N, C-alpha and C positions, 0 to 999 in steps of 0.2 A: 799434263794430256794422260788422259785415261788409255788402257789397251783394252782392244774389245774382246770379249771373249771368244775363246774357239768354238766352231760350230761343229754339233753334234754328228757324230757318220751318219745317223739315223734320219736326220731332218728331212730329207727328201724319200724317204724309206717309209715313213709311218704315218703318211697322208691320211687324216680321217676319213671312214668309209666301211660299208659294210662287203662283204665278200663270200662268194663259194655258196654252199647249199643252202636252201631257205631254212627257217627253223625258229624256233619260239628263246631257243637258249642258246645265240650263238657264244662261242669262245671269243673271248675280250683279250685283245693284245693292244700294249702302249707301253712306252718308252718312260722311265722315271728318270730324273735329272737330279743328284745328290752328289756333295762333296763326298768323297772315299778316300781313305788314307790306310796303307798298310802297316801294322805294328809288328816287328819283331824284337820279341826281349832279348836281351842278354843275359851271358850267363853269369846263374847266382842273382840275379834281380826281380826274380817273380815277384815276391811280395812286394818289393819298392814300386814296381810296375804296376801292379793290382791296385795297392794304393792310391797311386797317381791318377789312374783311368778314374777310379772310384770317385776320388776326390774332385777332378775336374768337372768330369762328366755324368757321375752318378750309377755309371756302368758297372757290373761286377763281370769281368772277363769270364764268358762262356767257355764248357768242357768240350771235348769234341761232339762234333754233331748237334749241337746247339747253336742258337741265339739271344741275344736278349735286347730289350728295347726299353727307353725309358725318355720319356718325353720326344724331342725331336733326332735323338742319337740311336745308334745301334753298335753293338759288336757282336761279331762272327767269325767262330773259329774255324781257320782253314788249314792249318799243319802246327806241328808242336810247337809252342811257343810263340806262334804268329795269328792274328788275326787281323780281320778288315774292319775298320770301325767307318760309319757311314752317318752322315748329317744332311737332315734336310736344310732346306734354302739353296741360294744362288748357286750354280756350282762354281763360282769365284771364291764363295765363302772359303776362310783362309782355316781350313781343318787342319792342314800339317802343321802351321805354325803355333795352331793352340796345342795339339800333341807333342811338338817337340817341345813348348815351353812346360807342359805340364812333367812330361817323364824325363828331359834331362837327358843323362846317357843311361837309364834304364833301358832304354829300348832304341833302335833304329825307324826311323820313321819314313816310310815312302808315299808320295803324293799320287794317288791312281786315278784323280776325277777324271781327266780326261784319254788315260789309257783303259779304261772299263767303260761298257755302255751297261746300263740295266733295262731289263726286258720284263713288264709284267704281263704274266699269263694267268687268268681266272675264267671261273665259268665252270657250271655243272661236267664240261667234258673235257676241262683242262689238264686232268691225271691222263685221260685218253691219247690227247694230244703228245705229250710228253714221252709216254711209254713207247712210243714209235722210234725214239732216240736214244730213250734214259736207260740206263742200268739199274738206275736205284727202286725200289717197291715202294710205292708213292702210296697203297692203301692206309686208309686210315689207321689200321691196327698197327702199323709200324711207322709209322710217319705223320707229322701232323704240325700246327702251328708252331713255331719255335723252332720246328728243327731245320737242321742245315745238312749239304753234304757237297763234296768236290768230287767231281766226277764228269767224264766226256758226255757230252750231248751231241749227238749227231756228228760225231767225231770233233767237236770242238769243246775246248776246256771249259767249265764252266763251275760257278759258285750256285747251288739253288738252295733257295729257303722257303719255307711254307710260310706265308704270310697269315693268312687265317682258314678257316674252313669253309669256304665258300665253295671250292677252295680257290686259293690264289697265292700263287708261286712268283717270286721274285729271282731273273736268273741275268748272273753278273757274267759277262762274257768280255773278252777283248777288244776294244772299238774296233781294230782292223779286221774283227772278222763279224763282226755285228750286223751287217749288211747279207751275209752269206748265211748267218743264223736265222733272221727273221724271215728271210727268203723258204728256208726249212720250216720252220714254224707256220707260214702261210701255205704252205704245200700239205704240212702235217694236219692243218685245221679246215681245211677248205672241204672236207665230206661233210665236217659239222656244221659249215657256217662260221665266220669268225668277223668281228666288227674292229678295226681301227680305232681306237678312241685318244683324244687330244690328253 
């Protein structure tokens, strides 16, 4: 008998629609559903871990402040010897199993798929919205596609990554605080107009 997937914390709070001020360039908000795992390298195993991740996923583990993407997988640095690995597909996709098989005892692997929520904020005014609660300078001269940061946003611990030059940002926050975070985004984006997209 199959076990049903958990329901997203945001399923009732990200209903599609247009809100806030009128305008031709609304900020776009959407939830992204990806498998997420945290990889913590063990002492003296850095070279082995990097080789394992590259062999299994084609990813070179990134340095501080950056992320890398290959095909459907992404790696993002979040702390010394610690990364988030994300993969497209169903949230039930067993990324943790695949990482454990690849890394062996070179790392500790923790499933974060249902412990984290991913919200994408994009559009010409995305930086202006995030600047209301983010301490990171998101100007293109210092931040850009592939850059990432771990920072409080609106007093909520978040991992922030710029996806492209639109600009579009993915924000990873604890699922238990995701609804509060989305409400803050709605309030911050209202003056520019925003659209929740499926």
